[in-house]
C-alpha positions in Angstrom: 50.8 -19.7 -39.6 47.9 -21.9 -38.4 45.5 -20.7 -35.8 46.7 -21.9 -32.4 44.5 -23.1 -29.5 44.9 -23.2 -25.7 47.2 -26.2 -25.7 49.3 -25.4 -28.7 52.9 -24.4 -28.1 53.9 -20.9 -29.1 56.5 -20.9 -31.9 58.6 -18.4 -30.0 58.6 -16.5 -26.7 56.3 -13.5 -27.4 57.9 -10.1 -27.3 55.1 -7.9 -28.7 51.6 -9.0 -27.9 48.2 -7.7 -28.7 45.0 -9.0 -27.1 41.8 -8.9 -29.2 38.2 -9.2 -28.0 34.9 -7.5 -27.5 34.5 -5.0 -24.7 34.2 -7.2 -21.6 36.1 -10.1 -22.9 39.1 -9.5 -20.6 41.6 -7.9 -22.9 43.1 -5.6 -20.3 43.3 -8.2 -17.6 45.0 -10.7 -19.9 47.4 -8.2 -21.5 48.5 -7.2 -18.0 49.0 -10.8 -17.0 51.0 -11.6 -20.2 53.2 -8.5 -19.5 53.8 -9.6 -15.9 54.5 -13.2 -16.9 56.9 -12.4 -19.7 58.5 -9.2 -18.3 57.0 -6.9 -21.0 56.0 -3.3 -20.8 52.3 -2.7 -20.7 50.1 0.3 -21.5 46.3 0.5 -21.5 45.0 1.7 -24.8 42.0 3.4 -23.2 44.3 5.5 -21.1 46.1 6.7 -24.2 42.9 7.4 -26.1 40.6 9.1 -23.5 41.4 12.4 -22.0 39.3 14.1 -19.3 35.6 13.9 -19.8 36.0 11.0 -22.3 37.4 13.3 -25.0 39.8 11.7 -27.5 43.4 12.8 -26.9 45.0 14.5 -29.9 48.3 12.8 -29.1 46.8 9.3 -29.2 48.4 8.1 -32.5 51.8 9.6 -31.6 51.7 7.9 -28.2 50.8 4.6 -29.8 53.7 4.9 -32.3 56.1 5.7 -29.5 54.9 2.7 -27.5 55.2 0.2 -30.3 58.8 1.2 -31.0 59.7 -0.6 -27.9 61.1 -4.1 -28.2 58.9 -5.9 -25.6 55.3 -5.0 -24.8 51.7 -6.1 -24.4 48.5 -4.2 -24.8 44.9 -4.4 -26.1 44.2 -4.5 -29.9 41.6 -1.8 -30.2 40.8 1.5 -31.7 40.6 1.9 -35.5 43.6 4.2 -35.7 45.8 2.1 -33.4 45.1 -1.4 -34.7 47.3 -1.1 -37.8 50.2 0.4 -35.9 50.0 -2.3 -33.3 49.7 -5.1 -35.8 52.7 -3.9 -37.8 55.0 -4.6 -34.8 53.2 -7.4 -33.0 54.5 -10.9 -33.1 51.6 -12.5 -31.3 47.9 -11.9 -31.3 45.6 -13.4 -28.6 42.0 -13.6 -29.6 39.5 -13.8 -26.8 36.6 -15.4 -28.6 34.1 -15.7 -25.8 30.4 -16.3 -26.2 28.2 -13.2 -26.5 26.4 -13.9 -23.3 29.7 -14.2 -21.4 31.0 -10.8 -22.5 27.7 -9.2 -21.9 27.5 -10.6 -18.4 31.0 -9.4 -17.6 30.6 -6.0 -19.1 27.3 -5.4 -17.3 28.7 -6.4 -13.9 31.9 -4.4 -14.4 29.9 -1.3 -15.5 27.4 -1.5 -12.7 30.1 -2.0 -10.0 32.3 0.8 -11.3 29.3 3.2 -11.4 28.1 2.3 -7.9 31.6 2.7 -6.5 32.3 5.8 -8.6 35.6 4.1 -9.6 37.9 6.0 -12.0 38.3 4.2 -15.3 41.1 6.3 -16.7 42.3 9.9 -16.7 39.7 11.0 -14.2 36.8 9.5 -16.1 34.1 7.5 -14.4 31.2 5.4 -15.9 28.2 7.6 -16.8 24.8 7.2 -15.0 23.4 3.7 -15.7 20.2 5.2 -17.3 22.4 6.4 -20.2 22.4 2.8 -21.6 18.9 3.7 -22.9 19.9 7.1 -24.4 23.5 6.8 -25.5 24.0 4.8 -28.7 27.7 4.4 -27.9 27.2 3.3 -24.3 29.6 0.5 -23.5 26.8 -2.1 -23.0 25.2 -1.3 -26.3 28.7 -1.2 -28.0 29.5 -4.7 -26.7 26.2 -6.1 -28.0 26.5 -4.7 -31.5 30.3 -5.1 -32.0 30.6 -8.7 -30.7 31.1 -10.4 -34.1 33.5 -7.8 -35.5 36.6 -9.1 -33.6 36.3 -12.4 -35.4 36.0 -10.7 -38.7 39.1 -8.6 -38.0 41.1 -11.6 -36.9 40.0 -13.5 -40.0 41.3 -10.6 -42.2 44.6 -10.7 -40.3 45.0 -14.4 -40.9 44.2 -14.0 -44.6 46.4 -10.9 -45.1 50.1 -10.0 -45.1 50.6 -10.4 -41.4 49.2 -13.9 -41.1 52.3 -15.9 -42.0 54.6 -14.1 -39.4 52.1 -13.6 -36.6 51.2 -16.2 -34.0 47.5 -16.1 -33.5 46.0 -17.9 -30.5 42.2 -18.3 -30.2 40.9 -18.8 -26.6 37.2 -19.5 -26.1 36.0 -19.1 -22.6 37.8 -18.5 -19.3 38.8 -22.2 -19.0 40.8 -22.0 -22.2 42.4 -18.7 -21.1 43.5 -20.4 -17.8 44.7 -23.5 -19.7 46.8 -21.3 -22.0 48.3 -19.2 -19.2 49.2 -22.3 -17.2 50.6 -24.2 -20.2 52.0 -22.5 -23.4 52.4 -19.0 -21.8 54.2 -20.3 -18.7 56.5 -22.5 -20.8 57.3 -19.6 -23.1 58.2 -17.5 -20.1 60.4 -20.3 -18.8 62.2 -20.5 -22.2 62.7 -16.7 -22.1 64.2 -16.9 -18.6 66.6 -19.7 -19.6 67.8 -17.7 -22.7 68.6 -14.7 -20.5 70.8 -16.7 -18.1 
C-alpha cells in the first residue's frame, strides 16, 4: 500500500490504530483524539510499561497482548517489546514525522511544565528534577534528541516488510498536516463508520 499523506482518503475506517513518532511528537494526544473520533478503546502504553518509581511492570507484555486482542483500539507505537505485538494486529499506522526542532521544543515545554507543577505522568510517577537532563543518559530530552531519526527507519522497515501491503500508513509532517488529516480523511472515515452502524 502506498504511503498516504494528510489529504489522502483512508482505504477503510480504521479499527486498530498505532501512532508512531519521537517523544514529544504528540503520539498520545493524537491516539486519544483518534479513539474519540472513531469510538475506539484507548490505552496509554506508558501507563502499561511504567510501575511506581518508573520501574518496568513485569505484566507489560501480557497487558499489551490482552489489549490488542480487542477489535477496535488506538494507542502509541512504542517500546521494543510492544511494537511487534501492536503491528501484528494494527490496520492503520499514523507516522508523526515532525521536524527535530519541533519535537524538542514540545518535549522541553512539556517536561518543564510537568516538573514545575509536579504533575503525575502515570502510576504515581512525576518528572525527575530538571538538572538530571545533564546526568541521566536516558532523560526524556536526551532520548528525544538521539532517537529522532529512528521512527522513520522503523516505518520504512514496516513499509518494506510483510505488514506493508495490508497496513494503511499515513505520514503527517507538522501540526498543520495533523489538523488537516483530522478534519478531512479521519472525519470522513468516522462518518462512514457511523453510517455503516445505522
